[in-house]
RODO-2510 file (C-alpha; in nm, 4 decimals, decimal comma):
residues 231
     n   res          X          Y          Z
     1     m     3,3432    -3,8458    -0,7704
     2     g     2,9863    -3,8211    -0,6536
     3     t     3,0780    -3,5425    -0,4118
     4     v     3,2476    -3,3399    -0,6891
     5     a     2,9422    -3,3812    -0,9123
     6     q     2,7187    -3,2596    -0,6328
     7     l     2,9328    -2,9478    -0,5907
     8     f     2,8991    -2,8630    -0,9591
     9     e     2,5277    -2,9320    -0,9548
    10     a     2,4844    -2,6990    -0,6562
    11     a     2,6547    -2,4173    -0,8494
    12     i     2,4035    -2,4426    -1,1340
    13     p     2,0956    -2,2264    -1,0668
    14     p     1,7629    -2,4089    -1,0721
    15     r     1,5849    -2,4011    -1,4079
    16     v     1,2950    -2,1587    -1,4310
    17     a     0,9725    -2,3240    -1,5363
    18     p     0,8292    -2,1806    -1,8627
    19     e     0,4851    -2,1588    -1,7031
    20     d     0,6255    -1,9410    -1,4232
    21     l     0,7635    -1,7039    -1,6875
    22     r     0,4247    -1,6879    -1,8591
    23     v     0,2461    -1,6115    -1,5316
    24     a     0,4904    -1,3379    -1,4339
    25     e     0,4781    -1,1845    -1,7823
    26     a     0,0981    -1,1785    -1,7792
    27     l     0,0852    -1,0195    -1,4332
    28     v     0,3275    -0,7392    -1,5183
    29     f     0,1680    -0,6781    -1,8586
    30     a    -0,1841    -0,6468    -1,7165
    31     a    -0,0880    -0,4296    -1,4192
    32     a    -0,1640    -0,0581    -1,4294
    33     e     0,1261     0,0109    -1,1927
    34     p     0,4676    -0,1535    -1,1390
    35     l     0,4438    -0,4732    -0,9337
    36     d     0,6574    -0,5773    -0,6388
    37     e     0,8007    -0,9267    -0,6122
    38     a     0,5803    -1,0167    -0,3156
    39     f     0,2678    -0,9694    -0,5290
    40     i     0,4134    -1,1814    -0,8105
    41     a     0,5420    -1,4521    -0,5742
    42     a     0,1955    -1,4916    -0,4196
    43     r     0,0612    -1,5932    -0,7626
    44     l     0,3412    -1,8291    -0,8620
    45     p     0,3462    -2,1971    -0,7629
    46     e     0,4746    -2,2690    -0,4159
    47     g     0,8522    -2,2900    -0,4065
    48     a     0,9057    -2,0819    -0,7212
    49     d     1,2128    -1,8560    -0,7093
    50     v     1,0580    -1,5191    -0,7977
    51     e     1,3972    -1,3470    -0,8252
    52     a     1,5184    -1,6058    -1,0747
    53     v     1,1901    -1,5869    -1,2667
    54     m     1,2096    -1,2082    -1,3013
    55     a     1,5786    -1,2169    -1,3931
    56     e     1,5117    -1,4728    -1,6669
    57     l     1,2091    -1,2799    -1,7950
    58     q     1,4191    -0,9624    -1,8034
    59     r     1,6867    -1,1471    -2,0022
    60     c     1,4323    -1,2799    -2,2493
    61     c     1,2925    -0,9298    -2,3108
    62     a     1,6316    -0,7591    -2,3372
    63     g     1,6431    -0,7414    -2,7176
    64     r     1,2746    -0,6792    -2,7773
    65     g     1,0792    -0,3611    -2,8395
    66     v     0,9430    -0,3796    -2,4856
    67     n     1,1839    -0,4379    -2,1971
    68     l     1,1241    -0,5530    -1,8412
    69     v     1,2711    -0,2943    -1,6060
    70     r     1,2901    -0,2478    -1,2308
    71     v     1,1740     0,0916    -1,1042
    72     a     1,1289     0,1942    -0,7414
    73     g     1,1953    -0,1673    -0,6411
    74     r     0,9107    -0,2942    -0,8622
    75     w     0,8769    -0,4487    -1,2079
    76     a     0,7183    -0,2966    -1,5178
    77     f     0,7343    -0,3163    -1,8955
    78     r     0,8771    -0,0142    -2,0751
    79     t     0,9374     0,0673    -2,4398
    80     a     1,2996     0,0071    -2,5349
    81     s     1,4849     0,3348    -2,4929
    82     d     1,6139     0,3344    -2,8511
    83     l     1,2553     0,3072    -2,9844
    84     s     1,0863     0,5646    -2,7616
    85     w     1,0975     0,8256    -3,0408
    86     l     0,8531     0,6141    -3,2440
    87     l     0,5822     0,6666    -2,9836
    88     a     0,6359     1,0393    -2,9346
    89     r     0,3277     1,2483    -3,0042
    90     e     0,3972     1,5884    -3,1533
    91     d     0,0603     1,7201    -3,0409
    92     q     0,1204     1,6242    -2,6789
    93     e     0,1880     1,9282    -2,4684
    94     t     0,4509     1,8642    -2,2050
    95     r     0,4733     2,0806    -1,8986
    96     k     0,8221     2,2173    -1,8553
    97     l     0,9568     2,2819    -1,5099
    98     s     1,1049     2,6199    -1,4369
    99     r     1,4732     2,6423    -1,3516
   100     a     1,3784     2,7134    -0,9904
   101     a     1,1632     2,3979    -0,9770
   102     i     1,4380     2,1827    -1,1331
   103     e     1,6969     2,3098    -0,8868
   104     t     1,4545     2,2611    -0,5979
   105     l     1,3807     1,9032    -0,7097
   106     a     1,7530     1,8240    -0,7311
   107     i     1,8151     1,9621    -0,3830
   108     v     1,5259     1,7655    -0,2341
   109     a     1,6405     1,4442    -0,4069
   110     y     2,0034     1,4665    -0,2958
   111     h     1,9678     1,6345     0,0449
   112     q     1,6364     1,4977     0,1786
   113     p     1,4907     1,5477     0,4260
   114     v     1,5133     1,9233     0,3722
   115     t     1,3145     2,2268     0,4828
   116     r     1,2369     2,5353     0,2769
   117     a     1,5159     2,7147     0,4657
   118     d     1,7623     2,4364     0,3732
   119     i     1,6706     2,4731     0,0055
   120     e     1,7098     2,8496     0,0187
   121     e     2,0492     2,8169     0,1886
   122     i     2,1765     2,5813    -0,0820
   123     r     2,0317     2,7770    -0,3758
   124     g     2,1202     3,1142    -0,2285
   125     v     1,7805     3,2619    -0,3183
   126     v     1,4289     3,2572    -0,1748
   127     v     1,2237     2,9554    -0,2782
   128     s     0,8824     3,0487    -0,4133
   129     k     0,5873     2,8508    -0,2835
   130     g     0,4952     2,7719    -0,6440
   131     a     0,8126     2,5684    -0,7056
   132     l     0,7315     2,3210    -0,4295
   133     d     0,3609     2,3216    -0,5176
   134     v     0,4380     2,2180    -0,8776
   135     l     0,6626     1,9334    -0,7599
   136     m     0,4051     1,8068    -0,5104
   137     e     0,1286     1,8362    -0,7707
   138     a     0,3390     1,6204    -1,0033
   139     g     0,3642     1,3653    -0,7221
   140     w     0,7452     1,3749    -0,7087
   141     v     0,7864     1,5512    -0,3733
   142     r     0,5998     1,4930    -0,0480
   143     m     0,5851     1,6436     0,2967
   144     r     0,7682     1,4026     0,5294
   145     g     0,7278     1,5568     0,8721
   146     r     0,8460     1,8514     1,0803
   147     r     1,1974     1,9412     1,1888
   148     k     1,2513     1,9504     1,5636
   149     a     1,3528     2,3146     1,5559
   150     p     1,1962     2,6520     1,6361
   151     g     0,8867     2,6971     1,4224
   152     r     0,8723     2,3209     1,3452
   153     p     0,9359     2,3704     0,9679
   154     i     0,8041     2,1053     0,7285
   155     t     1,0571     1,8619     0,5845
   156     y     1,0341     1,7428     0,2230
   157     g     1,1444     1,4266     0,0419
   158     t     1,0899     1,2433    -0,2861
   159     t     0,8219     0,9816    -0,3604
   160     p     0,8153     0,6417    -0,5367
   161     a     0,6511     0,8241    -0,8303
   162     f     0,9736     1,0256    -0,8665
   163     l     1,1710     0,7016    -0,9075
   164     v     0,9198     0,5597    -1,1563
   165     h     0,9108     0,8750    -1,3701
   166     f     1,2891     0,8984    -1,3962
   167     g     1,3394     0,5215    -1,4372
   168     l     1,5295     0,4676    -1,1120
   169     d     1,5184     0,1459    -0,9106
   170     a     1,6370     0,3255    -0,5965
   171     i     1,7281     0,6801    -0,4964
   172     g     2,0911     0,5659    -0,4747
   173     d     2,0894     0,5259    -0,8542
   174     l     2,1033     0,9039    -0,8935
   175     p     2,4334     1,0006    -1,0562
   176     g     2,7232     1,0985    -0,8331
   177     l     2,9697     1,3787    -0,8961
   178     d     3,1996     1,1648    -1,1135
   179     e     2,9064     1,0549    -1,3306
   180     l     2,7796     1,4116    -1,3649
   181     q     3,1221     1,5287    -1,4746
   182     g     3,1632     1,2326    -1,7112
   183     a     2,8319     1,3146    -1,8782
   184     g     2,9326     1,6772    -1,9191
   185     l     2,6565     1,7972    -1,6882
   186     f     2,8987     1,9559    -1,4461
   187     d     3,2386     2,0952    -1,5395
   188     g     3,2945     2,3466    -1,2634
   189     k     3,4913     2,3240    -0,9419
   190     l     3,3122     2,2686    -0,6133
   191     p     3,3931     2,4967    -0,3200
   192     p     3,6165     2,3449    -0,0468
   193     g     3,4216     2,1122     0,1776
   194     f     3,1294     2,0826    -0,0648
   195     g     3,0283     1,7602    -0,2357
   196     v     2,7376     1,5691    -0,3842
   197     p     2,5829     1,3710    -0,0952
   198     q     2,4696     1,0105    -0,1110
   199     p     2,0891     1,0427    -0,1395
   200     d     1,8660     0,8536     0,1029
   201     d     1,4846     0,8424     0,0803
   202     e     1,4238     0,6159     0,3811
   203     a     1,0575     0,6628     0,4758
   204     a     1,1212     0,6472     0,8500
   205     l     1,1525     0,9840     1,0206
   206     r     1,5016     1,0911     1,1254
   207     p     1,5894     1,1643     1,4892
   208     d     1,5517     1,5373     1,4193
   209     e     1,2047     1,4939     1,2633
   210     e     0,8582     1,4440     1,4097
   211     p     0,5238     1,3539     1,2480
   212     l     0,3299     1,6210     1,0611
   213     d     0,0309     1,5817     1,2919
   214     g     0,2355     1,5634     1,6105
   215     p     0,1598     1,7900     1,9082
   216     t     0,3068     2,1375     1,9160
   217     p     0,5715     2,2219     2,1774
   218     l     0,3059     2,4164     2,3694
   219     e     0,0728     2,1155     2,3710
   220     q     0,3569     1,8917     2,4817
   221     a     0,4287     2,1238     2,7753
   222     w     0,0690     2,1998     2,8804
   223     g    -0,1387     1,9195     2,7281
   224     a    -0,3840     1,9378     2,4401
   225     i    -0,6317     2,2260     2,4423
   226     g    -0,9544     2,1238     2,6098
   227     e    -0,7999     1,8259     2,7857
   228     p    -0,9597     1,7940     3,1308
   229     d    -0,7353     1,8246     3,4353
   230     e    -0,6789     1,5098     3,6364
   231     p    -0,8634     1,5090     3,9700
***
């Protein structure tokens, strides 16, 4: 009987201490930017289960005017989506992205890492420098590296700020084709062999990429300019 009781006790998650909830709530509330769990765990008592604490705090805030949400793998408080209209300011001027910038952002998000030539191939038109400049100025797109190809073109990808702005925990939360069709955002037929890729914003460079400040092919072959010859 004791063994059976122990099995049931093991299935019950440990109780979250109220003081741990208060500490986590205060940390997230006072933070100017979303907080990661490592930062929160370092300020909780030793042995505290930070995942359980955040899950319980999120549950407690679920029906309130301010919700605890996870964006870009970090925690932050956000106004409940059904109350956001109360805080809208009519005098606030919002910058609208051009259609070219929106399409460019979508291509970068789903197909990253991409070069300007990749974007132009997908869109079927030349990409203006201004479209990428606007996205980088907003902090949603960054230069990742250079493609190992003639001309060493720059590759682009999204940033954590992109996830935060659009309320995504991870880039994989972007809607797939079925979700886009279900929401009525896409009702056309894709060409044969074409699909919506699974987005991946892994920070590490791909095998076909090299760092932005890496040596040029000429420097790799002949050595850096001004480098003294070995005796």
